Backbone as CSV, one residue per row, in Angstrom:
resi,resn,N_x,N_y,N_z,CA_x,CA_y,CA_z,C_x,C_y,C_z
1,MET,108.281,110.920,41.667,107.863,109.517,41.525,109.085,108.611,41.604
2,THR,109.015,107.577,42.447,110.139,106.658,42.582,110.088,105.615,41.493
3,GLU,111.233,104.922,41.318,111.289,103.920,40.256,110.411,102.713,40.547
4,HIS,109.996,102.562,41.839,109.180,101.415,42.201,107.715,101.781,42.417
5,SER,107.338,103.007,42.058,105.988,103.451,42.375,104.917,102.688,41.629
6,ASP,105.266,102.151,40.466,104.273,101.440,39.683,104.413,99.927,39.807
7,ARG,105.191,99.469,40.797,105.369,98.035,40.979,104.063,97.394,41.428
8,ARG,103.719,96.282,40.835,102.507,95.564,41.193,102.713,94.837,42.507
9,VAL,101.675,94.845,43.346,101.758,94.183,44.639,100.623,93.175,44.780
10,CYS,100.834,92.201,45.647,99.832,91.168,45.890,98.610,91.778,46.559
11,PRO,97.408,91.507,46.052,96.187,92.072,46.656,95.881,91.498,48.036
12,VAL,96.519,90.396,48.398,96.266,89.766,49.696,97.271,90.213,50.740
13,THR,98.556,90.183,50.391,99.607,90.460,51.378,100.293,91.804,51.199
14,GLY,100.160,92.414,50.012,100.872,93.656,49.740,102.316,93.454,49.319
15,GLU,102.743,92.205,49.179,104.112,91.919,48.749,104.269,92.248,47.262
16,PRO,105.468,92.651,46.847,105.709,92.871,45.414,105.499,91.582,44.624
17,LEU,104.901,91.713,43.457,104.670,90.549,42.600,105.803,90.391,41.602
18,LEU,106.157,89.140,41.336,107.131,88.843,40.307,106.452,88.873,38.938
19,ASP,107.243,88.926,37.891,106.674,88.899,36.545,105.836,87.632,36.363
20,GLY,104.637,87.799,35.832,103.755,86.670,35.588,102.913,86.260,36.774
21,GLU,103.119,86.899,37.926,102.348,86.561,39.116,101.130,87.473,39.259
22,PHE,100.060,86.902,39.787,98.870,87.671,40.154,98.627,87.595,41.660
23,LEU,99.263,86.624,42.310,99.300,86.510,43.771,100.730,86.194,44.170
24,SER,101.136,86.675,45.332,102.450,86.319,45.850,102.411,84.908,46.436
25,ARG,103.589,84.394,46.782,103.632,83.094,47.452,102.833,83.137,48.750
26,GLY,102.980,84.235,49.473,102.252,84.375,50.728,100.753,84.437,50.526
27,GLY,100.320,85.131,49.468,98.890,85.235,49.183,98.293,83.894,48.814
28,ALA,98.971,83.153,47.956,98.481,81.827,47.570,98.477,80.879,48.767
29,ALA,99.480,81.024,49.637,99.544,80.175,50.829,98.355,80.441,51.748
30,ARG,97.923,81.693,51.838,96.765,82.015,52.672,95.510,81.333,52.147
31,VAL,95.358,81.296,50.830,94.205,80.606,50.244,94.289,79.116,50.549
32,ARG,95.479,78.537,50.406,95.653,77.108,50.700,95.321,76.792,52.151
33,VAL,95.836,77.591,53.075,95.596,77.344,54.496,94.118,77.510,54.828
34,ALA,93.481,78.531,54.251,92.060,78.775,54.522,91.208,77.606,54.059
35,THR,91.451,77.117,52.852,90.620,76.038,52.318,90.943,74.700,52.965
36,ALA,92.128,74.558,53.559,92.462,73.315,54.254,91.542,73.075,55.440
37,SER,90.931,74.141,55.961,90.039,74.007,57.116,88.623,73.606,56.733
38,MET,88.321,73.565,55.428,86.943,73.362,54.993,86.317,72.037,55.442
39,PRO,86.998,70.889,55.366,86.334,69.641,55.807,85.846,69.706,57.248
40,GLY,86.697,70.152,58.164,86.288,70.246,59.560,85.271,71.331,59.791
41,LEU,85.447,72.456,59.101,84.526,73.570,59.262,83.124,73.190,58.811
42,MET,83.014,72.459,57.706,81.705,72.066,57.211,81.032,71.065,58.132
43,SER,81.815,70.238,58.806,81.232,69.327,59.788,80.603,70.110,60.936
44,ASP,81.304,71.143,61.397,80.772,71.985,62.471,79.496,72.693,62.034
45,LEU,79.492,73.193,60.811,78.334,73.937,60.328,77.157,73.013,60.032
46,ALA,77.434,71.794,59.593,76.349,70.836,59.341,75.603,70.555,60.637
47,TYR,76.338,70.434,61.733,75.687,70.212,63.025,74.889,71.449,63.436
48,ALA,75.483,72.624,63.268,74.787,73.853,63.661,73.508,74.054,62.867
49,ALA,73.557,73.714,61.565,72.386,73.916,60.712,71.268,72.949,61.035
50,SER,71.622,71.739,61.485,70.591,70.738,61.773,70.154,70.751,63.228
51,HIS,70.928,71.360,64.092,70.614,71.348,65.517,69.341,72.134,65.796
52,GLY,68.418,71.496,66.449,67.195,72.191,66.840,66.104,72.173,65.802
53,VAL,66.304,71.462,64.668,65.239,71.380,63.678,64.066,70.604,64.257
54,ARG,62.899,71.208,64.207,61.716,70.535,64.732,60.640,70.524,63.660
55,THR,60.024,69.375,63.482,58.919,69.312,62.543,57.660,69.783,63.241
56,GLY,56.646,70.112,62.443,55.388,70.554,63.006,55.286,72.052,63.178
57,GLU,56.336,72.799,62.776,56.297,74.253,62.847,56.474,74.796,61.446
58,GLN,55.398,75.061,60.761,55.498,75.561,59.399,55.980,76.996,59.436
59,VAL,56.969,77.308,58.605,57.557,78.639,58.656,57.119,79.520,57.494
60,GLY,56.463,78.963,56.514,56.041,79.765,55.377,54.587,80.130,55.487
61,GLY,53.982,80.358,54.325,52.558,80.635,54.308,52.256,82.107,54.423
62,ALA,50.993,82.395,54.684,50.544,83.775,54.656,50.990,84.561,55.865
63,GLY,51.168,83.891,57.005,51.502,84.608,58.218,52.967,84.970,58.287
64,VAL,53.314,85.771,59.281,54.713,86.104,59.512,55.389,84.890,60.119
65,PRO,56.506,84.443,59.571,57.141,83.243,60.092,57.639,83.455,61.515
66,SER,57.504,82.423,62.332,58.044,82.481,63.682,59.549,82.606,63.612
67,SER,60.122,83.415,64.497,61.571,83.588,64.477,62.283,82.319,64.891
68,ARG,61.620,81.432,65.623,62.281,80.237,66.121,62.576,79.253,64.992
69,ALA,61.573,78.985,64.183,61.703,77.909,63.202,62.713,78.173,62.089
70,PRO,62.793,79.392,61.504,63.678,79.560,60.357,65.137,79.817,60.705
71,LEU,65.515,79.832,61.972,66.879,80.208,62.305,67.890,79.272,61.669
72,ASN,67.648,77.966,61.763,68.578,77.039,61.149,68.482,77.093,59.626
73,LEU,67.306,77.404,59.095,67.158,77.578,57.651,67.984,78.768,57.181
74,ALA,67.933,79.873,57.923,68.722,81.050,57.571,70.204,80.713,57.551
75,LEU,70.632,79.941,58.528,72.032,79.524,58.578,72.371,78.666,57.366
76,MET,71.493,77.730,57.018,71.739,76.861,55.870,71.892,77.666,54.589
77,ILE,71.027,78.663,54.407,71.079,79.468,53.188,72.367,80.279,53.135
78,GLU,72.730,80.866,54.271,73.954,81.657,54.311,75.174,80.775,54.039
79,VAL,75.191,79.591,54.630,76.291,78.653,54.407,76.346,78.251,52.937
80,ASP,75.194,77.956,52.339,75.163,77.538,50.937,75.758,78.600,50.017
81,GLU,75.464,79.882,50.282,75.997,80.953,49.447,77.518,80.962,49.462
82,MET,78.088,80.837,50.661,79.540,80.846,50.778,80.157,79.590,50.170
83,CYS,79.512,78.458,50.393,80.029,77.202,49.845,80.002,77.202,48.320
84,ASP,78.947,77.758,47.743,78.854,77.835,46.284,80.029,78.621,45.714
85,SER,80.395,79.708,46.380,81.507,80.533,45.910,82.815,79.754,45.962
86,ILE,83.078,79.090,47.081,84.324,78.332,47.235,84.380,77.183,46.241
87,LEU,83.272,76.459,46.113,83.225,75.318,45.197,83.416,75.767,43.747
88,THR,82.797,76.882,43.376,82.932,77.400,42.018,84.380,77.720,41.696
89,TRP,85.069,78.379,42.626,86.461,78.742,42.375,87.373,77.520,42.350
90,ALA,87.092,76.525,43.177,87.880,75.295,43.140,87.730,74.612,41.774
91,THR,86.503,74.575,41.260,86.259,73.964,39.960,86.913,74.757,38.839
92,LEU,86.827,76.088,38.906,87.442,76.928,37.870,88.957,76.764,37.852
93,LEU,89.559,76.705,39.041,91.010,76.519,39.093,91.399,75.139,38.561
94,LEU,90.664,74.114,38.974,90.965,72.764,38.495,90.805,72.670,36.981
95,SER,89.766,73.289,36.441,89.544,73.287,34.992,90.641,74.068,34.271
96,HIS,91.086,75.147,34.883,92.178,75.941,34.299,93.452,75.111,34.196
97,VAL,93.734,74.316,35.218,94.972,73.529,35.258,94.855,72.241,34.449
98,MET,93.737,71.532,34.609,93.602,70.184,34.062,92.789,70.097,32.779
99,GLY,91.950,71.100,32.540,91.098,71.059,31.363,89.629,71.139,31.726
100,PRO,88.768,71.524,30.769,87.356,71.791,31.055,86.538,70.569,31.478
101,SER,87.053,69.375,31.280,86.294,68.181,31.662,86.453,67.848,33.144
102,TYR,87.288,68.609,33.854,87.523,68.348,35.273,86.675,69.294,36.122
103,TRP,86.108,68.754,37.185,85.282,69.557,38.076,85.316,68.950,39.472
104,VAL,84.861,69.726,40.456,84.826,69.271,41.845,83.392,68.957,42.219
105,ARG,83.174,67.759,42.719,81.827,67.339,43.097,81.325,68.174,44.276
106,PRO,80.097,68.703,44.197,79.545,69.478,45.315,79.600,68.697,46.624
107,GLY,80.073,69.360,47.656,80.145,68.740,48.972,81.434,67.993,49.257
108,ASP,82.312,67.872,48.256,83.576,67.168,48.454,84.632,68.171,48.927
109,TRP,84.586,68.489,50.219,85.450,69.545,50.750,86.895,69.087,50.876
110,TRP,87.127,67.792,51.007,88.492,67.290,50.968,89.099,67.581,49.600
111,MET,88.335,67.373,48.535,88.829,67.645,47.189,89.071,69.136,46.993
112,VAL,88.196,69.955,47.522,88.386,71.411,47.424,89.733,71.801,48.031
113,SER,90.003,71.291,49.218,91.265,71.623,49.870,92.457,71.101,49.071
114,ARG,92.317,69.920,48.464,93.393,69.349,47.658,93.678,70.197,46.410
115,VAL,92.637,70.726,45.799,92.831,71.557,44.601,93.710,72.757,44.916
116,PHE,93.393,73.457,45.998,94.166,74.648,46.338,95.539,74.301,46.904
117,ASP,95.703,73.086,47.407,97.000,72.629,47.893,97.902,72.228,46.727
118,LEU,97.406,71.360,45.857,98.216,70.839,44.758,98.541,71.899,43.711
119,HIS,97.643,72.870,43.537,97.811,73.838,42.457,98.067,75.248,42.979
120,GLU,98.740,75.304,44.118,99.047,76.603,44.725,99.899,77.469,43.794
121,ASP,100.913,76.878,43.170,101.765,77.649,42.266,101.014,78.088,41.018
122,LYS,100.135,77.233,40.510,99.334,77.598,39.339,98.399,78.756,39.672
123,LEU,97.886,78.757,40.896,96.999,79.839,41.321,97.714,81.175,41.257
124,ARG,98.972,81.214,41.682,99.732,82.463,41.698,99.812,83.092,40.317
125,ARG,99.847,82.281,39.289,100.061,82.774,37.926,98.789,82.742,37.073
126,TRP,97.668,82.585,37.730,96.365,82.544,37.043,95.796,83.957,37.002
127,SER,95.300,84.365,35.853,94.797,85.736,35.702,93.579,86.022,36.567
128,GLU,92.859,84.971,36.989,91.687,85.152,37.838,92.026,85.054,39.326
129,ALA,93.320,84.983,39.649,93.742,84.701,41.021,93.284,85.764,42.015
130,GLU,93.319,87.033,41.626,92.947,88.087,42.564,91.497,87.957,43.007
131,GLN,90.588,87.793,42.048,89.177,87.647,42.399,88.941,86.342,43.145
132,CYS,89.620,85.276,42.725,89.496,83.989,43.399,89.890,84.110,44.868
133,ALA,91.059,84.674,45.128,91.539,84.804,46.507,90.606,85.674,47.333
134,ASP,90.150,86.775,46.748,89.267,87.690,47.475,87.982,86.982,47.904
135,GLU,87.344,86.264,46.983,86.063,85.639,47.288,86.225,84.400,48.169
136,VAL,87.273,83.622,47.945,87.477,82.417,48.751,87.832,82.784,50.191
137,LEU,88.746,83.728,50.378,89.130,84.125,51.734,87.956,84.758,52.477
138,TYR,87.169,85.575,51.768,85.983,86.173,52.387,84.994,85.089,52.793
139,SER,84.756,84.121,51.914,83.763,83.086,52.181,84.184,82.197,53.343
140,VAL,85.457,81.808,53.384,85.923,80.971,54.489,85.840,81.734,55.803
141,ALA,86.234,83.003,55.796,86.165,83.808,57.022,84.724,83.937,57.501
142,ARG,83.813,84.093,56.558,82.402,84.222,56.932,81.870,82.904,57.501
143,LEU,82.270,81.789,56.928,81.867,80.489,57.461,82.428,80.279,58.865
144,GLU,83.656,80.722,59.080,84.257,80.590,60.413,83.488,81.411,61.436
145,ARG,83.037,82.600,61.030,82.239,83.426,61.946,80.903,82.753,62.253
146,LEU,80.306,82.138,61.243,79.028,81.461,61.446,79.168,80.282,62.403
147,ALA,80.329,79.644,62.372,80.544,78.470,63.217,80.991,78.833,64.627
148,SER,81.359,80.097,64.843,81.887,80.484,66.148,80.757,80.679,67.148
149,PRO,80.972,80.349,68.421,79.934,80.513,69.451,79.455,81.952,69.581
150,GLY,80.366,82.931,69.445,79.965,84.333,69.579,78.987,84.768,68.512
151,ARG,79.098,84.161,67.305,78.224,84.513,66.184,76.763,84.190,66.497
152,GLN,76.530,83.240,67.425,75.170,82.820,67.715,74.348,83.933,68.370
153,ARG,75.025,84.975,68.851,74.298,86.084,69.464,73.622,86.960,68.414
154,LEU,74.086,86.854,67.160,73.476,87.599,66.077,72.774,86.629,65.138
155,VAL,71.580,86.991,64.710,70.765,86.115,63.870,70.668,86.707,62.461
156,TYR,70.957,85.903,61.472,70.815,86.301,60.073,69.345,86.179,59.682
157,VAL,68.732,87.268,59.245,67.313,87.236,58.885,67.090,87.525,57.401
158,GLY,68.160,87.544,56.624,68.018,87.809,55.205,68.930,88.936,54.761
159,SER,68.635,89.479,53.592,69.464,90.532,53.006,68.702,91.844,52.922
160,CYS,69.452,92.931,52.967,68.871,94.268,52.834,68.273,94.421,51.438
161,SER,67.087,94.989,51.355,66.423,95.157,50.059,67.079,96.255,49.225
162,GLN,67.890,97.107,49.864,68.507,98.220,49.158,69.917,97.913,48.659
163,CYS,70.732,97.257,49.514,72.132,97.035,49.141,72.540,95.571,49.166
164,ASP,71.632,94.692,49.567,71.864,93.245,49.598,72.846,92.808,50.681
165,ALA,73.192,93.681,51.608,74.064,93.293,52.717,73.300,92.386,53.678
166,ASP,74.039,91.598,54.451,73.411,90.734,55.445,72.720,91.569,56.518
167,LEU,71.538,91.126,56.916,70.838,91.733,58.048,71.030,90.824,59.250
168,LEU,71.744,91.310,60.253,72.034,90.551,61.465,71.399,91.250,62.649
169,VAL,70.597,90.528,63.404,69.876,91.123,64.531,70.098,90.289,65.787
170,ARG,69.969,90.924,66.926,70.074,90.197,68.199,68.743,89.570,68.582
171,ASP,67.653,90.234,68.226,66.327,89.728,68.563,65.474,89.668,67.305
172,PRO,65.313,88.483,66.705,64.548,88.380,65.458,63.050,88.610,65.636
173,ASP,62.586,88.745,66.868,61.171,89.040,67.095,60.873,90.535,67.054
174,GLU,61.905,91.367,66.900,61.675,92.802,66.755,60.997,93.090,65.417
175,ASP,60.393,94.277,65.312,59.678,94.627,64.079,60.614,95.047,62.960
176,ALA,61.678,95.776,63.286,62.531,96.343,62.242,63.987,96.356,62.696
177,THR,64.862,96.516,61.716,66.294,96.653,61.995,66.891,97.607,60.980
178,THR,68.025,98.179,61.318,68.717,99.106,60.434,69.910,98.415,59.795
179,CYS,69.999,98.495,58.486,71.113,97.892,57.768,72.413,98.568,58.181
180,ARG,73.397,97.775,58.530,74.677,98.313,58.982,75.508,98.874,57.842
181,GLU,75.147,98.552,56.610,75.924,99.025,55.463,75.386,100.330,54.883
182,CYS,74.074,100.355,54.616,73.521,101.537,53.939,72.588,102.366,54.811
183,GLY,72.234,101.861,55.994,71.385,102.624,56.897,69.896,102.501,56.644
184,ALA,69.503,101.674,55.668,68.075,101.510,55.388,67.388,100.797,56.552
185,VAL,66.154,101.232,56.842,65.360,100.578,57.871,64.556,99.464,57.205
186,GLU,64.755,98.246,57.654,64.138,97.075,57.037,63.184,96.405,58.016
187,GLN,61.994,96.049,57.524,61.058,95.271,58.323,61.533,93.819,58.363
188,ILE,61.687,93.274,59.554,62.232,91.929,59.685,61.299,90.891,59.061
189,ALA,59.989,91.100,59.197,59.039,90.161,58.592,59.210,90.115,57.075
190,ASP,59.438,91.285,56.466,59.643,91.330,55.014,60.952,90.632,54.632
191,ALA,61.975,90.833,55.459,63.259,90.183,55.193,63.125,88.667,55.277
192,TRP,62.351,88.190,56.285,62.105,86.749,56.403,61.428,86.229,55.137
193,GLU,60.415,86.943,54.661,59.673,86.475,53.492,60.574,86.395,52.261
194,ARG,61.453,87.388,52.103,62.405,87.331,50.978,63.338,86.130,51.128
195,LEU,63.748,85.869,52.358,64.627,84.740,52.627,63.944,83.414,52.293
196,LEU,62.678,83.286,52.714,61.941,82.046,52.460,61.670,81.862,50.969
197,SER,61.361,82.959,50.277,61.154,82.875,48.827,62.426,82.425,48.125
198,LYS,63.545,82.970,48.583,64.833,82.584,48.015,65.106,81.107,48.261
199,ALA,64.761,80.645,49.452,64.968,79.230,49.780,64.152,78.340,48.856
200,ARG,62.909,78.716,48.585,62.035,77.893,47.739,62.551,77.811,46.301
201,GLU,63.226,78.852,45.846,63.737,78.865,44.474,65.117,78.235,44.363
202,SER,65.705,77.874,45.493,67.052,77.304,45.476,67.078,75.975,44.733
203,LEU,68.149,75.744,43.984,68.380,74.475,43.292,69.514,73.762,44.012
204,LEU,69.200,72.602,44.595,70.150,71.879,45.431,70.121,70.387,45.114
205,PRO,71.186,69.659,45.463,71.125,68.199,45.361,69.944,67.666,46.172
206,ARG,69.419,66.506,45.771,68.141,66.032,46.305,68.114,65.959,47.830
207,THR,69.138,65.382,48.444,69.124,65.234,49.899,69.111,66.590,50.586
208,ARG,69.929,67.510,50.078,69.972,68.855,50.661,68.650,69.579,50.436
209,ALA,68.099,69.472,49.242,66.821,70.123,48.948,65.717,69.571,49.841
210,THR,65.775,68.269,50.120,64.771,67.649,50.980,64.834,68.206,52.395
211,ARG,66.049,68.390,52.906,66.197,68.917,54.272,65.654,70.350,54.365
212,VAL,65.927,71.173,53.364,65.423,72.545,53.387,63.906,72.549,53.240
213,ALA,63.380,71.712,52.333,61.928,71.621,52.151,61.245,71.156,53.424
214,GLU,61.885,70.275,54.155,61.344,69.770,55.407,61.158,70.902,56.413
215,ILE,62.131,71.785,56.489,62.025,72.927,57.403,60.931,73.878,56.944
216,LEU,60.867,74.148,55.649,59.853,75.064,55.122,58.444,74.521,55.344
217,ALA,58.263,73.233,55.088,56.928,72.641,55.198,56.530,72.378,56.643
218,GLY,57.528,72.232,57.518,57.220,71.929,58.910,56.760,70.504,59.117
219,VAL,57.106,69.617,58.202,56.751,68.202,58.319,57.974,67.368,57.981
220,GLN,58.012,66.164,58.515,59.125,65.282,58.221,58.994,64.729,56.814
221,VAL,60.106,64.739,56.080,60.127,64.238,54.709,61.256,63.220,54.602
222,LYS,60.910,61.973,54.304,61.912,60.930,54.175,62.549,60.981,52.789
223,ASP,63.841,60.681,52.743,64.529,60.620,51.457,63.895,59.572,50.552
224,SER,63.449,58.453,51.145,62.835,57.382,50.352,61.534,57.859,49.698
225,THR,60.817,58.734,50.391,59.573,59.271,49.828,59.857,60.137,48.614
226,VAL,60.880,60.968,48.702,61.232,61.838,47.576,61.714,61.001,46.395
227,ARG,62.433,59.930,46.680,62.869,59.038,45.590,61.667,58.432,44.866
228,LYS,60.638,58.054,45.630,59.424,57.504,45.011,58.738,58.564,44.142
229,TRP,58.684,59.798,44.654,58.087,60.877,43.857,58.857,61.064,42.556
230,GLN,60.165,60.945,42.636,60.989,61.085,41.442,60.707,59.949,40.460
231,GLN,60.641,58.721,40.967,60.386,57.561,40.108,59.027,57.638,39.423
232,ARG,58.051,58.246,40.117,56.704,58.366,39.571,56.513,59.630,38.734
233,GLY,57.563,60.399,38.584,57.501,61.593,37.759,56.834,62.782,38.417
234,ARG,56.655,62.741,39.728,56.007,63.854,40.422,56.988,64.991,40.714
235,VAL,58.254,64.677,40.766,59.281,65.695,40.937,60.454,65.309,40.054
236,ALA,61.078,66.305,39.455,62.177,66.040,38.527,63.274,67.077,38.744
237,PRO,64.506,66.736,38.394,65.586,67.718,38.511,65.290,68.956,37.679
238,ALA,65.589,70.111,38.246,65.388,71.367,37.522,66.628,71.764,36.744
239,SER,67.769,71.161,37.115,69.025,71.517,36.461,70.067,70.461,36.808
240,ARG,71.218,70.568,36.169,72.362,69.715,36.476,73.595,70.592,36.604
241,GLU,74.485,70.185,37.493,75.730,70.919,37.682,76.838,69.907,37.929
242,GLY,77.758,69.821,36.966,78.845,68.871,37.120,78.385,67.436,37.279
243,GLY,77.302,67.070,36.602,76.776,65.714,36.693,75.854,65.481,37.873
244,ILE,75.676,66.494,38.738,74.811,66.373,39.902,73.429,66.931,39.568
245,ARG,72.389,66.145,39.848,71.023,66.615,39.619,70.613,67.578,40.722
246,LEU,70.070,68.708,40.327,69.649,69.732,41.276,68.129,69.871,41.247
247,TYR,67.531,69.951,42.426,66.079,70.010,42.566,65.657,71.351,43.153
248,ARG,64.515,71.860,42.669,63.964,73.093,43.228,63.312,72.766,44.566
249,VAL,63.730,73.465,45.607,63.247,73.187,46.957,61.733,73.320,47.044
250,GLY,61.176,74.349,46.407,59.739,74.587,46.483,58.909,73.450,45.913
251,ASP,59.447,72.730,44.911,58.723,71.590,44.337,58.566,70.476,45.368
252,ILE,59.638,70.208,46.101,59.581,69.162,47.133,58.711,69.615,48.294
253,GLU,58.800,70.890,48.652,57.962,71.414,49.738,56.483,71.242,49.417
254,SER,56.070,71.578,48.187,54.662,71.458,47.802,54.169,70.022,47.915
255,LEU,54.970,69.092,47.441,54.586,67.683,47.534,54.541,67.215,48.982
256,ALA,55.460,67.722,49.793,55.478,67.341,51.212,54.211,67.808,51.912
257,LEU,53.760,69.017,51.605,52.535,69.537,52.214,51.316,68.750,51.743
258,GLN,51.260,68.413,50.449,50.156,67.602,49.939,50.131,66.238,50.617
259,HIS,51.300,65.644,50.741,51.409,64.330,51.367,50.976,64.388,52.827
260,SER,51.355,65.464,53.515,50.998,65.625,54.926,49.500,65.811,55.106
261,ASN,48.882,66.577,54.203,47.448,66.838,54.308,46.611,65.580,54.080
262,ARG,47.146,64.641,53.292,46.413,63.405,53.031,46.618,62.371,54.137
263,SER,47.672,62.579,54.932,47.989,61.597,55.986,47.040,61.711,57.169
């Protein structure tokens, strides 16, 4: 055994760590550079998620959802998962440095990038740095893949029921697909239904929840209409996060369908 065999190394770069470090300078720099791309990356993904949304095609209900309609919904859900991870870590780091009363407003990607830029040195010496770097770098890389033109050849249809890995298929109209992680054979229709159920239970800021509900219901839903429902007590926030009111998507979807049926 050599005298350096037990030396701690950076989980990101493999560089030796100094006393008190949990990430090397290079590892923390990678997190900073990755998150610096978030404002532009989210603009690209916002366009991809909204592109091709058409009303009048209901994707839920008793039947098997059409593969055409939920594609942008699937992208939105996948993006939200990664964004939640990045936003959570930005808030945790900011709270660690500044105190528990500090948080990052959801959707403020410029602020997210600033947190990892201004507090790069603090990140290196934070006990949660390894998990933070692992999840943030993974999430940004996954968002970059989603935004890339080549990624459009594979369609996200939900998660594997056995291992929760992403199910990516070339043709979402096929009956089944094999999970690339565990080898389980998954029915695509069942995966879609799990995805749609997950979407309905999602808690999101009102505007975002309205857009997802609009896709699920297959009808146009105006923000002003949802505000009126809120004022009349027909829909209410299900939770709060950092001062932001979060709404259950399924609640807005139900009201949208009722409103459409009366029109």
